[in-house]
C-alpha positions as CSV (number, residue, x, y, z in Angstrom):
1,M,121.9,125.6,113.5
2,R,119.1,124.3,115.8
3,L,117.5,120.9,116.0
4,S,113.8,120.5,116.9
5,C,112.3,117.0,116.7
6,G,113.9,116.0,113.6
7,I,114.6,118.9,111.2
8,F,117.5,121.4,111.1
9,S,116.8,125.0,110.7
10,A,119.6,126.6,108.6
11,N,118.4,130.1,109.6
12,P,119.0,130.6,113.4
13,A,116.4,133.4,113.4
14,A,113.6,131.1,112.0
15,P,112.0,128.5,114.2
16,A,113.0,124.9,113.6
17,Q,110.3,122.8,112.0
18,S,109.0,119.4,113.0
19,A,109.3,116.1,111.2
20,C,106.5,114.8,113.4
21,S,103.9,115.9,110.8
22,R,104.0,114.0,107.5
23,T,104.8,116.3,104.6
24,R,106.3,116.4,101.1
25,S,109.0,118.7,100.0
26,R,107.9,122.3,99.3
27,R,104.5,122.0,101.0
28,K,103.6,124.0,104.0
29,M,104.1,122.1,107.2
30,P,101.4,122.2,109.9
31,S,102.3,123.1,113.4
32,T,102.7,120.2,115.8
33,G,103.6,119.9,119.5
34,C,107.3,119.5,118.5
35,A,107.7,123.0,117.0
36,S,106.3,126.5,117.4
37,A,103.1,127.6,115.6
38,R,105.2,130.1,113.5
39,A,106.9,127.1,111.8
40,A,103.6,126.4,109.9
41,S,104.2,129.3,107.5
42,K,107.7,128.2,106.4
43,L,108.2,125.9,103.4
44,V,110.1,122.6,104.0
45,N,113.2,122.0,102.0
46,M,114.0,118.2,101.9
47,S,117.7,118.9,102.0
48,D,117.2,120.4,105.5
49,L,115.9,117.0,106.9
50,V,118.0,115.3,109.5
51,P,119.0,111.8,108.4
52,F,115.9,109.6,108.7
53,T,115.4,105.9,109.5
54,V,114.1,103.4,107.0
55,I,113.0,100.0,108.2
56,S,111.5,97.4,105.9
57,S,110.6,93.7,105.7
58,V,108.2,91.2,104.3
59,A,105.5,89.6,106.5
60,V,104.0,86.2,105.5
61,L,100.4,86.0,106.7
62,D,98.9,82.5,106.1
63,S,96.2,80.0,107.1
64,S,98.5,78.5,109.8
65,S,98.2,81.8,111.8
66,S,95.9,81.8,114.8
67,G,92.6,83.5,114.1
68,W,92.9,83.2,110.2
69,K,89.4,83.9,108.8
70,L,90.2,84.5,105.2
71,L,89.1,81.0,104.2
72,D,85.6,81.2,105.8
73,V,83.4,81.9,102.8
74,A,80.2,81.4,104.9
75,A,80.8,84.7,106.6
76,T,78.5,87.5,105.3
77,Q,80.8,90.4,106.3
78,P,84.3,91.1,105.1
79,R,86.9,88.9,106.8
80,N,90.2,90.2,108.0
81,H,93.4,89.1,109.7
82,R,95.8,91.4,111.6
83,F,99.5,90.9,112.1
84,E,101.5,92.9,114.6
85,V,104.8,94.4,113.5
86,T,107.3,95.7,116.1
87,F,110.1,98.0,114.8
88,E,113.6,96.9,115.7
89,R,114.0,100.4,117.2
90,A,111.5,103.1,117.9
91,F,111.1,106.2,115.7
92,A,111.0,109.7,117.2
93,C,107.5,110.3,115.7
94,P,105.1,107.9,114.1
95,P,106.6,107.0,110.7
96,L,105.1,106.9,107.3
97,V,104.3,103.3,106.5
98,H,103.6,101.8,103.0
99,V,102.5,98.3,102.5
100,G,102.0,96.3,99.3
101,I,101.2,92.7,98.3
102,A,104.3,90.7,97.4
103,G,102.6,87.3,97.0
104,L,99.2,85.6,97.1
105,D,97.9,82.1,97.5
106,V,94.2,82.2,96.6
107,S,91.5,80.0,95.2
108,N,90.8,80.3,91.4
109,E,87.1,79.5,91.8
110,D,86.0,83.0,92.5
111,N,87.2,86.6,91.9
112,L,90.3,87.8,93.6
113,R,89.5,90.3,96.3
114,V,92.3,91.2,98.7
115,R,93.1,94.4,100.4
116,V,96.1,95.1,102.7
117,R,96.6,98.2,104.9
118,A,98.9,99.6,107.7
119,V,96.8,100.5,110.7
120,D,97.4,101.6,114.3
121,I,100.8,103.1,113.4
122,T,102.9,104.2,116.5
123,V,106.6,104.9,117.1
124,D,107.1,101.3,118.1
125,G,105.2,99.4,115.4
126,F,102.0,99.0,113.5
127,S,99.5,96.3,112.4
128,I,99.1,94.9,108.9
129,E,95.4,94.2,108.1
130,A,94.6,91.8,105.3
131,E,91.0,91.7,104.2
132,T,88.8,89.8,101.7
133,W,85.0,89.6,101.1
134,F,82.3,87.6,99.3
135,N,83.4,84.1,98.1
136,T,87.2,84.8,97.8
137,R,89.3,82.2,99.7
138,V,92.8,83.3,100.7
139,W,95.4,80.8,102.0
140,A,98.3,83.3,102.2
141,V,99.3,86.9,101.6
142,D,102.9,88.1,101.6
143,V,103.0,91.8,102.5
144,A,106.1,93.9,101.9
145,W,106.3,97.0,104.1
146,I,108.6,100.0,104.6
147,A,108.5,102.6,107.4
148,I,110.2,105.9,107.0
149,G,110.6,108.6,109.7
150,P,112.8,110.6,112.0
């Protein structure tokens, strides 16, 4: 059994495949710098994955944060706020990060317009970006996130 950047290869004659590229089970995995080009033609079996790391938390972004622009309805462009997240330990390759809204504190005078995203994802962390536009006033956004990777 060989290990190459996060996935076991049960067949010693076949090249080990990389967990550095994001994939779902049974889809062909593209070649990356972690594995040979021949690995791209082999299907990935999720049971072959090395144990992976899961880190999660909830970030509270609110108007007391420095640089908060989500209350400024005079702005004509979309307004956003970024929050830096640092993982408690680094991943071997950039993880898959999912974010979702867990709570909101917004004005009821206008439509609710809020978007959250994970951006600038690295092995050490990522940024949460909360955005609103038009006349929506946002005092706080609670963002739940989960990072999964090798």
